[in-house]
N, CA, C and O atoms as CSV, one atom per row, in Angstrom:
chain,resi,resn,atom,element,x,y,z
A,1,MET,N,N,-55.635,-69.427,-52.030
A,1,MET,CA,C,-56.207,-68.433,-51.153
A,1,MET,C,C,-55.211,-67.315,-50.887
A,1,MET,O,O,-55.598,-66.151,-50.778
A,2,LYS,N,N,-53.945,-67.654,-50.783
A,2,LYS,CA,C,-52.928,-66.665,-50.482
A,2,LYS,C,C,-52.774,-65.616,-51.601
A,2,LYS,O,O,-52.671,-64.429,-51.290
A,3,PRO,N,N,-52.755,-66.001,-52.869
A,3,PRO,CA,C,-52.630,-64.998,-53.941
A,3,PRO,C,C,-53.798,-64.009,-53.962
A,3,PRO,O,O,-53.627,-62.852,-54.346
A,4,LYS,N,N,-54.980,-64.464,-53.551
A,4,LYS,CA,C,-56.151,-63.583,-53.517
A,4,LYS,C,C,-55.929,-62.452,-52.515
A,4,LYS,O,O,-56.218,-61.296,-52.824
A,5,TRP,N,N,-55.423,-62.761,-51.325
A,5,TRP,CA,C,-55.189,-61.740,-50.302
A,5,TRP,C,C,-54.047,-60.816,-50.697
A,5,TRP,O,O,-54.086,-59.616,-50.422
A,6,ILE,N,N,-53.051,-61.368,-51.330
A,6,ILE,CA,C,-51.932,-60.538,-51.785
A,6,ILE,C,C,-52.422,-59.542,-52.837
A,6,ILE,O,O,-52.018,-58.379,-52.823
A,7,LEU,N,N,-53.277,-59.984,-53.734
A,7,LEU,CA,C,-53.829,-59.107,-54.757
A,7,LEU,C,C,-54.698,-58.015,-54.138
A,7,LEU,O,O,-54.637,-56.858,-54.553
A,8,ILE,N,N,-55.499,-58.382,-53.153
A,8,ILE,CA,C,-56.353,-57.392,-52.481
A,8,ILE,C,C,-55.496,-56.358,-51.752
A,8,ILE,O,O,-55.765,-55.160,-51.842
A,9,LEU,N,N,-54.480,-56.803,-51.039
A,9,LEU,CA,C,-53.597,-55.866,-50.334
A,9,LEU,C,C,-52.838,-54.973,-51.304
A,9,LEU,O,O,-52.633,-53.790,-51.030
A,10,LEU,N,N,-52.426,-55.525,-52.422
A,10,LEU,CA,C,-51.722,-54.735,-53.434
A,10,LEU,C,C,-52.638,-53.658,-54.006
A,10,LEU,O,O,-52.226,-52.510,-54.173
A,11,CYS,N,N,-53.873,-54.031,-54.303
A,11,CYS,CA,C,-54.834,-53.051,-54.831
A,11,CYS,C,C,-55.130,-51.955,-53.812
A,11,CYS,O,O,-55.208,-50.780,-54.171
A,12,LEU,N,N,-55.293,-52.328,-52.550
A,12,LEU,CA,C,-55.561,-51.328,-51.510
A,12,LEU,C,C,-54.384,-50.377,-51.339
A,12,LEU,O,O,-54.576,-49.170,-51.188
A,13,SER,N,N,-53.181,-50.910,-51.361
A,13,SER,CA,C,-52.013,-50.045,-51.198
A,13,SER,C,C,-51.850,-49.106,-52.380
A,13,SER,O,O,-51.457,-47.953,-52.201
A,14,LEU,N,N,-52.144,-49.579,-53.588
A,14,LEU,CA,C,-52.088,-48.701,-54.757
A,14,LEU,C,C,-53.161,-47.630,-54.690
A,14,LEU,O,O,-52.919,-46.472,-55.032
A,15,LEU,N,N,-54.342,-48.021,-54.250
A,15,LEU,CA,C,-55.433,-47.069,-54.150
A,15,LEU,C,C,-55.126,-45.975,-53.137
A,15,LEU,O,O,-55.364,-44.797,-53.401
A,16,LEU,N,N,-54.607,-46.356,-51.997
A,16,LEU,CA,C,-54.276,-45.378,-50.960
A,16,LEU,C,C,-53.063,-44.543,-51.355
A,16,LEU,O,O,-52.972,-43.376,-50.973
A,17,GLY,N,N,-52.155,-45.100,-52.091
A,17,GLY,CA,C,-50.960,-44.367,-52.515
A,17,GLY,C,C,-51.240,-43.355,-53.598
A,17,GLY,O,O,-50.567,-42.327,-53.679
A,18,VAL,N,N,-52.241,-43.634,-54.446
A,18,VAL,CA,C,-52.554,-42.754,-55.561
A,18,VAL,C,C,-53.557,-41.682,-55.162
A,18,VAL,O,O,-53.570,-40.602,-55.753
A,19,ALA,N,N,-54.383,-41.954,-54.184
A,19,ALA,CA,C,-55.411,-41.008,-53.761
A,19,ALA,C,C,-54.751,-39.736,-53.234
A,19,ALA,O,O,-53.794,-39.809,-52.462
A,20,PRO,N,N,-55.253,-38.572,-53.645
A,20,PRO,CA,C,-54.667,-37.319,-53.159
A,20,PRO,C,C,-54.895,-37.144,-51.667
A,20,PRO,O,O,-55.984,-37.394,-51.150
A,21,SER,N,N,-53.888,-36.729,-51.021
A,21,SER,CA,C,-53.962,-36.536,-49.585
A,21,SER,C,C,-54.492,-35.139,-49.265
A,21,SER,O,O,-54.066,-34.165,-49.886
A,22,PRO,N,N,-55.408,-35.026,-48.313
A,22,PRO,CA,C,-55.893,-33.706,-47.940
A,22,PRO,C,C,-54.800,-32.847,-47.307
A,22,PRO,O,O,-54.904,-31.621,-47.285
A,23,ILE,N,N,-53.766,-33.485,-46.799
A,23,ILE,CA,C,-52.668,-32.732,-46.215
A,23,ILE,C,C,-51.885,-31.998,-47.300
A,23,ILE,O,O,-51.384,-30.896,-47.077
A,24,LEU,N,N,-51.783,-32.619,-48.478
A,24,LEU,CA,C,-51.030,-32.020,-49.571
A,24,LEU,C,C,-51.834,-30.986,-50.345
A,24,LEU,O,O,-51.259,-30.199,-51.098
A,25,ALA,N,N,-53.129,-30.972,-50.177
A,25,ALA,CA,C,-53.973,-30.035,-50.899
A,25,ALA,C,C,-53.703,-28.611,-50.434
A,25,ALA,O,O,-53.375,-28.373,-49.271
A,26,LYS,N,N,-53.848,-27.669,-51.363
A,26,LYS,CA,C,-53.677,-26.261,-51.001
A,26,LYS,C,C,-54.820,-25.845,-50.087
A,26,LYS,O,O,-55.967,-26.251,-50.277
A,27,GLN,N,N,-54.500,-25.058,-49.129
A,27,GLN,CA,C,-55.506,-24.565,-48.206
A,27,GLN,C,C,-56.073,-23.249,-48.739
A,27,GLN,O,O,-55.733,-22.170,-48.253
A,28,LEU,N,N,-56.943,-23.355,-49.747
A,28,LEU,CA,C,-57.578,-22.188,-50.325
A,28,LEU,C,C,-58.941,-22.008,-49.683
A,28,LEU,O,O,-59.826,-22.849,-49.841
A,29,THR,N,N,-59.104,-20.945,-48.981
A,29,THR,CA,C,-60.383,-20.681,-48.346
A,29,THR,C,C,-60.867,-19.303,-48.752
A,29,THR,O,O,-60.075,-18.394,-49.001
A,30,MET,N,N,-62.151,-19.168,-48.812
A,30,MET,CA,C,-62.751,-17.885,-49.114
A,30,MET,C,C,-62.718,-17.041,-47.842
A,30,MET,O,O,-62.745,-17.583,-46.737
A,31,PRO,N,N,-62.661,-15.742,-47.991
A,31,PRO,CA,C,-62.687,-14.897,-46.795
A,31,PRO,C,C,-64.043,-14.971,-46.106
A,31,PRO,O,O,-65.053,-15.304,-46.725
A,32,SER,N,N,-64.046,-14.663,-44.851
A,32,SER,CA,C,-65.273,-14.784,-44.067
A,32,SER,C,C,-66.372,-13.848,-44.564
A,32,SER,O,O,-67.553,-14.122,-44.353
A,33,GLU,N,N,-66.000,-12.747,-45.222
A,33,GLU,CA,C,-67.021,-11.830,-45.730
A,33,GLU,C,C,-67.864,-12.508,-46.801
A,33,GLU,O,O,-69.075,-12.296,-46.867
A,34,VAL,N,N,-67.227,-13.323,-47.641
A,34,VAL,CA,C,-67.950,-14.010,-48.703
A,34,VAL,C,C,-68.651,-15.246,-48.145
A,34,VAL,O,O,-69.779,-15.547,-48.536
A,35,LEU,N,N,-67.999,-15.956,-47.245
A,35,LEU,CA,C,-68.598,-17.162,-46.679
A,35,LEU,C,C,-69.796,-16.863,-45.789
A,35,LEU,O,O,-70.589,-17.764,-45.515
A,36,ALA,N,N,-69.949,-15.645,-45.338
A,36,ALA,CA,C,-71.096,-15.294,-44.504
A,36,ALA,C,C,-72.407,-15.455,-45.271
A,36,ALA,O,O,-73.466,-15.595,-44.658
A,37,TYR,N,N,-72.351,-15.438,-46.592
A,37,TYR,CA,C,-73.546,-15.545,-47.424
A,37,TYR,C,C,-73.804,-16.970,-47.898
A,37,TYR,O,O,-74.729,-17.206,-48.675
A,38,LYS,N,N,-73.006,-17.910,-47.443
A,38,LYS,CA,C,-73.124,-19.298,-47.880
A,38,LYS,C,C,-74.495,-19.860,-47.508
A,38,LYS,O,O,-74.907,-19.808,-46.349
A,39,GLY,N,N,-75.187,-20.391,-48.499
A,39,GLY,CA,C,-76.485,-21.027,-48.275
A,39,GLY,C,C,-77.655,-20.079,-48.192
A,39,GLY,O,O,-78.791,-20.526,-48.037
A,40,LYS,N,N,-77.420,-18.793,-48.288
A,40,LYS,CA,C,-78.517,-17.834,-48.194
A,40,LYS,C,C,-79.054,-17.526,-49.590
A,40,LYS,O,O,-78.319,-17.589,-50.575
A,41,THR,N,N,-80.311,-17.201,-49.661
A,41,THR,CA,C,-80.931,-16.829,-50.924
A,41,THR,C,C,-81.375,-15.377,-50.853
A,41,THR,O,O,-81.509,-14.796,-49.776
A,42,SER,N,N,-81.598,-14.812,-52.024
A,42,SER,CA,C,-82.063,-13.429,-52.076
A,42,SER,C,C,-83.248,-13.354,-53.024
A,42,SER,O,O,-83.457,-14.240,-53.853
A,43,ALA,N,N,-84.013,-12.292,-52.889
A,43,ALA,CA,C,-85.227,-12.133,-53.685
A,43,ALA,C,C,-84.927,-11.739,-55.123
A,43,ALA,O,O,-85.738,-11.995,-56.013
A,44,GLY,N,N,-83.797,-11.133,-55.362
A,44,GLY,CA,C,-83.458,-10.704,-56.716
A,44,GLY,C,C,-82.190,-9.877,-56.712
A,44,GLY,O,O,-81.487,-9.775,-55.706
A,45,PHE,N,N,-81.919,-9.290,-57.862
A,45,PHE,CA,C,-80.691,-8.522,-58.016
A,45,PHE,C,C,-80.705,-7.200,-57.247
A,45,PHE,O,O,-79.651,-6.618,-56.992
A,46,GLN,N,N,-81.879,-6.734,-56.882
A,46,GLN,CA,C,-81.974,-5.474,-56.149
A,46,GLN,C,C,-82.086,-5.684,-54.641
A,46,GLN,O,O,-82.160,-4.717,-53.883
A,47,ASP,N,N,-82.100,-6.921,-54.211
A,47,ASP,CA,C,-82.178,-7.250,-52.795
A,47,ASP,C,C,-80.900,-6.784,-52.089
A,47,ASP,O,O,-79.804,-7.055,-52.580
A,48,PRO,N,N,-81.011,-6.094,-50.957
A,48,PRO,CA,C,-79.817,-5.612,-50.251
A,48,PRO,C,C,-78.858,-6.737,-49.847
A,48,PRO,O,O,-77.645,-6.531,-49.809
A,49,ALA,N,N,-79.391,-7.914,-49.547
A,49,ALA,CA,C,-78.522,-9.047,-49.183
A,49,ALA,C,C,-77.675,-9.470,-50.391
A,49,ALA,O,O,-76.487,-9.761,-50.253
A,50,TYR,N,N,-78.298,-9.501,-51.571
A,50,TYR,CA,C,-77.555,-9.862,-52.780
A,50,TYR,C,C,-76.515,-8.797,-53.116
A,50,TYR,O,O,-75.388,-9.121,-53.490
A,51,LEU,N,N,-76.889,-7.548,-52.984
A,51,LEU,CA,C,-75.957,-6.463,-53.316
A,51,LEU,C,C,-74.736,-6.475,-52.402
A,51,LEU,O,O,-73.619,-6.224,-52.854
A,52,SER,N,N,-74.944,-6.764,-51.124
A,52,SER,CA,C,-73.794,-6.815,-50.216
A,52,SER,C,C,-72.926,-8.049,-50.507
A,52,SER,O,O,-71.702,-7.977,-50.398
A,53,TYR,N,N,-73.547,-9.176,-50.875
A,53,TYR,CA,C,-72.789,-10.361,-51.268
A,53,TYR,C,C,-71.967,-10.082,-52.518
A,53,TYR,O,O,-70.785,-10.422,-52.583
A,54,ASP,N,N,-72.596,-9.464,-53.507
A,54,ASP,CA,C,-71.897,-9.170,-54.757
A,54,ASP,C,C,-70.728,-8.221,-54.517
A,54,ASP,O,O,-69.671,-8.370,-55.130
A,55,GLN,N,N,-70.909,-7.261,-53.640
A,55,GLN,CA,C,-69.829,-6.325,-53.326
A,55,GLN,C,C,-68.657,-7.055,-52.668
A,55,GLN,O,O,-67.504,-6.817,-53.030
A,56,ALA,N,N,-68.931,-7.930,-51.717
A,56,ALA,CA,C,-67.869,-8.690,-51.047
A,56,ALA,C,C,-67.158,-9.615,-52.029
A,56,ALA,O,O,-65.935,-9.750,-51.986
A,57,LEU,N,N,-67.921,-10.251,-52.912
A,57,LEU,CA,C,-67.334,-11.141,-53.922
A,57,LEU,C,C,-66.456,-10.362,-54.883
A,57,LEU,O,O,-65.362,-10.810,-55.224
A,58,ARG,N,N,-66.924,-9.195,-55.328
A,58,ARG,CA,C,-66.126,-8.380,-56.253
A,58,ARG,C,C,-64.810,-7.946,-55.628
A,58,ARG,O,O,-63.762,-8.025,-56.268
A,59,GLU,N,N,-64.856,-7.492,-54.393
A,59,GLU,CA,C,-63.620,-7.048,-53.734
A,59,GLU,C,C,-62.636,-8.198,-53.576
A,59,GLU,O,O,-61.435,-8.020,-53.778
A,60,TYR,N,N,-63.137,-9.376,-53.217
A,60,TYR,CA,C,-62.272,-10.536,-53.065
A,60,TYR,C,C,-61.647,-10.951,-54.404
A,60,TYR,O,O,-60.451,-11.234,-54.475
A,61,LEU,N,N,-62.465,-10.982,-55.458
A,61,LEU,CA,C,-61.956,-11.419,-56.756
A,61,LEU,C,C,-60.986,-10.415,-57.367
A,61,LEU,O,O,-60.011,-10.813,-58.006
A,62,VAL,N,N,-61.235,-9.131,-57.184
A,62,VAL,CA,C,-60.309,-8.121,-57.692
A,62,VAL,C,C,-58.951,-8.274,-57.022
A,62,VAL,O,O,-57.915,-8.165,-57.677
A,63,LYS,N,N,-58.958,-8.525,-55.720
A,63,LYS,CA,C,-57.710,-8.721,-54.988
A,63,LYS,C,C,-56.991,-9.980,-55.474
A,63,LYS,O,O,-55.772,-9.974,-55.645
A,64,ARG,N,N,-57.746,-11.062,-55.697
A,64,ARG,CA,C,-57.152,-12.322,-56.134
A,64,ARG,C,C,-56.607,-12.231,-57.557
A,64,ARG,O,O,-55.547,-12.788,-57.846
A,65,ILE,N,N,-57.313,-11.539,-58.448
A,65,ILE,CA,C,-56.827,-11.360,-59.823
A,65,ILE,C,C,-55.565,-10.517,-59.820
A,65,ILE,O,O,-54.632,-10.790,-60.575
A,66,ASP,N,N,-55.531,-9.503,-58.982
A,66,ASP,CA,C,-54.334,-8.670,-58.887
A,66,ASP,C,C,-53.139,-9.471,-58.372
A,66,ASP,O,O,-52.023,-9.294,-58.860
A,67,GLN,N,N,-53.357,-10.342,-57.399
A,67,GLN,CA,C,-52.267,-11.144,-56.854
A,67,GLN,C,C,-51.764,-12.173,-57.865
A,67,GLN,O,O,-50.555,-12.359,-58.000
A,68,LYS,N,N,-52.674,-12.842,-58.578
A,68,LYS,CA,C,-52.283,-13.907,-59.497
A,68,LYS,C,C,-51.732,-13.395,-60.818
A,68,LYS,O,O,-50.758,-13.941,-61.336
A,69,PHE,N,N,-52.348,-12.345,-61.372
A,69,PHE,CA,C,-52.020,-11.925,-62.727
A,69,PHE,C,C,-51.422,-10.525,-62.812
A,69,PHE,O,O,-50.928,-10.131,-63.869
A,70,GLY,N,N,-51.460,-9.776,-61.730
A,70,GLY,CA,C,-50.905,-8.432,-61.737
A,70,GLY,C,C,-51.754,-7.424,-62.490
A,70,GLY,O,O,-51.241,-6.404,-62.952
A,71,ILE,N,N,-53.037,-7.693,-62.618
A,71,ILE,CA,C,-53.960,-6.795,-63.315
A,71,ILE,C,C,-54.878,-6.161,-62.275
A,71,ILE,O,O,-55.622,-6.857,-61.583
A,72,ALA,N,N,-54.821,-4.854,-62.173
A,72,ALA,CA,C,-55.672,-4.138,-61.214
A,72,ALA,C,C,-56.982,-3.776,-61.901
A,72,ALA,O,O,-56.996,-2.999,-62.856
A,73,LEU,N,N,-58.070,-4.335,-61.415
A,73,LEU,CA,C,-59.395,-4.056,-61.957
A,73,LEU,C,C,-60.201,-3.264,-60.944
A,73,LEU,O,O,-59.961,-3.342,-59.739
A,74,ASP,N,N,-61.159,-2.500,-61.448
A,74,ASP,CA,C,-62.037,-1.726,-60.585
A,74,ASP,C,C,-63.251,-2.580,-60.219
A,74,ASP,O,O,-63.984,-3.003,-61.112
A,75,PRO,N,N,-63.484,-2.844,-58.934
A,75,PRO,CA,C,-64.619,-3.698,-58.567
A,75,PRO,C,C,-65.979,-3.086,-58.882
A,75,PRO,O,O,-66.982,-3.800,-58.896
A,76,LYS,N,N,-66.032,-1.792,-59.133
A,76,LYS,CA,C,-67.305,-1.147,-59.449
A,76,LYS,C,C,-67.697,-1.325,-60.913
A,76,LYS,O,O,-68.860,-1.137,-61.270
A,77,LYS,N,N,-66.740,-1.683,-61.759
A,77,LYS,CA,C,-67.019,-1.786,-63.194
A,77,LYS,C,C,-67.524,-3.158,-63.626
A,77,LYS,O,O,-68.136,-3.271,-64.688
A,78,TYR,N,N,-67.289,-4.193,-62.844
A,78,TYR,CA,C,-67.678,-5.553,-63.224
A,78,TYR,C,C,-68.497,-6.184,-62.106
A,78,TYR,O,O,-68.309,-5.868,-60.931
A,79,SER,N,N,-69.405,-7.076,-62.482
A,79,SER,CA,C,-70.155,-7.819,-61.463
A,79,SER,C,C,-69.286,-8.946,-60.922
A,79,SER,O,O,-68.239,-9.256,-61.491
A,80,GLY,N,N,-69.715,-9.551,-59.838
A,80,GLY,CA,C,-68.970,-10.660,-59.257
A,80,GLY,C,C,-68.861,-11.838,-60.211
A,80,GLY,O,O,-67.812,-12.479,-60.288
A,81,PHE,N,N,-69.933,-12.130,-60.936
A,81,PHE,CA,C,-69.922,-13.248,-61.867
A,81,PHE,C,C,-69.058,-12.944,-63.091
A,81,PHE,O,O,-68.422,-13.843,-63.639
A,82,ASP,N,N,-69.032,-11.682,-63.519
A,82,ASP,CA,C,-68.121,-11.298,-64.604
A,82,ASP,C,C,-66.674,-11.492,-64.171
A,82,ASP,O,O,-65.851,-11.971,-64.950
A,83,LEU,N,N,-66.367,-11.128,-62.952
A,83,LEU,CA,C,-64.996,-11.293,-62.458
A,83,LEU,C,C,-64.605,-12.765,-62.353
A,83,LEU,O,O,-63.446,-13.113,-62.580
A,84,LEU,N,N,-65.559,-13.631,-62.013
A,84,LEU,CA,C,-65.275,-15.068,-62.008
A,84,LEU,C,C,-64.940,-15.553,-63.409
A,84,LEU,O,O,-64.015,-16.345,-63.587
A,85,GLU,N,N,-65.688,-15.085,-64.408
A,85,GLU,CA,C,-65.412,-15.467,-65.791
A,85,GLU,C,C,-64.087,-14.896,-66.272
A,85,GLU,O,O,-63.337,-15.573,-66.975
A,86,ILE,N,N,-63.797,-13.662,-65.901
A,86,ILE,CA,C,-62.540,-13.038,-66.294
A,86,ILE,C,C,-61.367,-13.823,-65.726
A,86,ILE,O,O,-60.387,-14.073,-66.428
A,87,GLU,N,N,-61.460,-14.211,-64.464
A,87,GLU,CA,C,-60.382,-14.987,-63.852
A,87,GLU,C,C,-60.195,-16.327,-64.570
A,87,GLU,O,O,-59.066,-16.757,-64.805
A,88,ALA,N,N,-61.299,-16.979,-64.914
A,88,ALA,CA,C,-61.210,-18.262,-65.617
A,88,ALA,C,C,-60.566,-18.087,-66.995
A,88,ALA,O,O,-59.769,-18.925,-67.418
A,89,LEU,N,N,-60.903,-17.013,-67.687
A,89,LEU,CA,C,-60.300,-16.766,-68.996
A,89,LEU,C,C,-58.812,-16.448,-68.870
A,89,LEU,O,O,-58.011,-16.878,-69.699
A,90,PHE,N,N,-58.445,-15.701,-67.841
A,90,PHE,CA,C,-57.029,-15.396,-67.629
A,90,PHE,C,C,-56.223,-16.665,-67.372
A,90,PHE,O,O,-55.068,-16.765,-67.785
A,91,LYS,N,N,-56.829,-17.628,-66.693
A,91,LYS,CA,C,-56.131,-18.884,-66.427
A,91,LYS,C,C,-55.903,-19.670,-67.716
A,91,LYS,O,O,-54.914,-20.394,-67.836
A,92,CYS,N,N,-56.811,-19.530,-68.675
A,92,CYS,CA,C,-56.732,-20.314,-69.912
A,92,CYS,C,C,-56.010,-19.593,-71.048
A,92,CYS,O,O,-55.737,-20.202,-72.082
A,93,LYS,N,N,-55.702,-18.336,-70.881
A,93,LYS,CA,C,-55.114,-17.575,-71.987
A,93,LYS,C,C,-53.692,-18.020,-72.282
A,93,LYS,O,O,-52.984,-18.525,-71.411
A,94,LYS,N,N,-53.293,-17.819,-73.530
A,94,LYS,CA,C,-51.929,-18.132,-73.927
A,94,LYS,C,C,-51.017,-17.020,-73.442
A,94,LYS,O,O,-51.475,-15.906,-73.188
A,95,SER,N,N,-49.751,-17.308,-73.313
A,95,SER,CA,C,-48.815,-16.323,-72.763
A,95,SER,C,C,-48.654,-15.114,-73.667
A,95,SER,O,O,-48.333,-14.029,-73.182
A,96,LYS,N,N,-48.865,-15.266,-74.957
A,96,LYS,CA,C,-48.693,-14.150,-75.892
A,96,LYS,C,C,-49.938,-13.273,-76.006
A,96,LYS,O,O,-49.858,-12.162,-76.531
A,97,GLU,N,N,-51.060,-13.741,-75.534
A,97,GLU,CA,C,-52.299,-12.986,-75.668
A,97,GLU,C,C,-52.367,-11.884,-74.617
A,97,GLU,O,O,-52.030,-12.108,-73.454
A,98,PRO,N,N,-52.806,-10.690,-75.027
A,98,PRO,CA,C,-52.922,-9.595,-74.050
A,98,PRO,C,C,-54.188,-9.743,-73.198
A,98,PRO,O,O,-55.187,-10.312,-73.635
A,99,PHE,N,N,-54.119,-9.224,-71.990
A,99,PHE,CA,C,-55.261,-9.286,-71.082
A,99,PHE,C,C,-56.416,-8.417,-71.583
A,99,PHE,O,O,-57.582,-8.742,-71.358
A,100,ASP,N,N,-56.095,-7.318,-72.257
A,100,ASP,CA,C,-57.131,-6.390,-72.720
A,100,ASP,C,C,-58.112,-7.052,-73.681
A,100,ASP,O,O,-59.287,-6.689,-73.726
A,101,MET,N,N,-57.629,-8.017,-74.442
A,101,MET,CA,C,-58.481,-8.709,-75.399
A,101,MET,C,C,-59.648,-9.396,-74.674
A,101,MET,O,O,-60.766,-9.428,-75.187
A,102,PHE,N,N,-59.386,-9.934,-73.499
A,102,PHE,CA,C,-60.438,-10.615,-72.742
A,102,PHE,C,C,-61.342,-9.625,-72.014
A,102,PHE,O,O,-62.541,-9.862,-71.862
A,103,LEU,N,N,-60.766,-8.530,-71.572
A,103,LEU,CA,C,-61.562,-7.543,-70.836
A,103,LEU,C,C,-62.570,-6.840,-71.739
A,103,LEU,O,O,-63.594,-6.356,-71.258
A,104,LYS,N,N,-62.295,-6.777,-73.043
A,104,LYS,CA,C,-63.216,-6.123,-73.982
A,104,LYS,C,C,-64.512,-6.907,-74.138
A,104,LYS,O,O,-65.517,-6.347,-74.576
A,105,MET,N,N,-64.510,-8.184,-73.790
A,105,MET,CA,C,-65.716,-9.019,-73.938
A,105,MET,C,C,-66.763,-8.727,-72.881
A,105,MET,O,O,-67.922,-9.109,-73.043
A,106,PHE,N,N,-66.385,-8.062,-71.809
A,106,PHE,CA,C,-67.309,-7.843,-70.699
A,106,PHE,C,C,-67.751,-6.383,-70.645
A,106,PHE,O,O,-66.926,-5.469,-70.665
A,107,PRO,N,N,-69.070,-6.180,-70.577
A,107,PRO,CA,C,-69.559,-4.795,-70.487
A,107,PRO,C,C,-69.203,-4.197,-69.125
A,107,PRO,O,O,-69.296,-4.860,-68.092
A,108,LYS,N,N,-68.802,-2.951,-69.154
A,108,LYS,CA,C,-68.468,-2.262,-67.909
A,108,LYS,C,C,-69.685,-1.509,-67.397
A,108,LYS,O,O,-70.474,-0.965,-68.171
A,109,ARG,N,N,-69.818,-1.489,-66.100
A,109,ARG,CA,C,-70.889,-0.702,-65.481
A,109,ARG,C,C,-70.441,0.748,-65.407
A,109,ARG,O,O,-69.247,1.031,-65.310
A,110,PRO,N,N,-71.390,1.657,-65.454
A,110,PRO,CA,C,-70.986,3.084,-65.312
A,110,PRO,C,C,-70.536,3.415,-63.910
A,110,PRO,O,O,-70.170,4.557,-63.632
């Protein structure tokens, strides 16, 4: 009976020791301008609620891309979802690859 409890305690201690602690996690939060739209729906791409959400998302992502990668992008030229894809591609790019190569894949708005 004793080895069974020792094994259970050992497994629990390993599980708790390996589990990531929320204290150690980075405190990455979205700005309140973007979070204000959390859970809301819009009628379409021309809906004023969607347009204001997209504008807030674009401004936030342009600022974040500039901070992480040092690339200044114009928030009027790309949609919010394009900027999310651009950021993901920048994270995966090799160090020798130029940023312009990835930016050419996305159509710019006038």
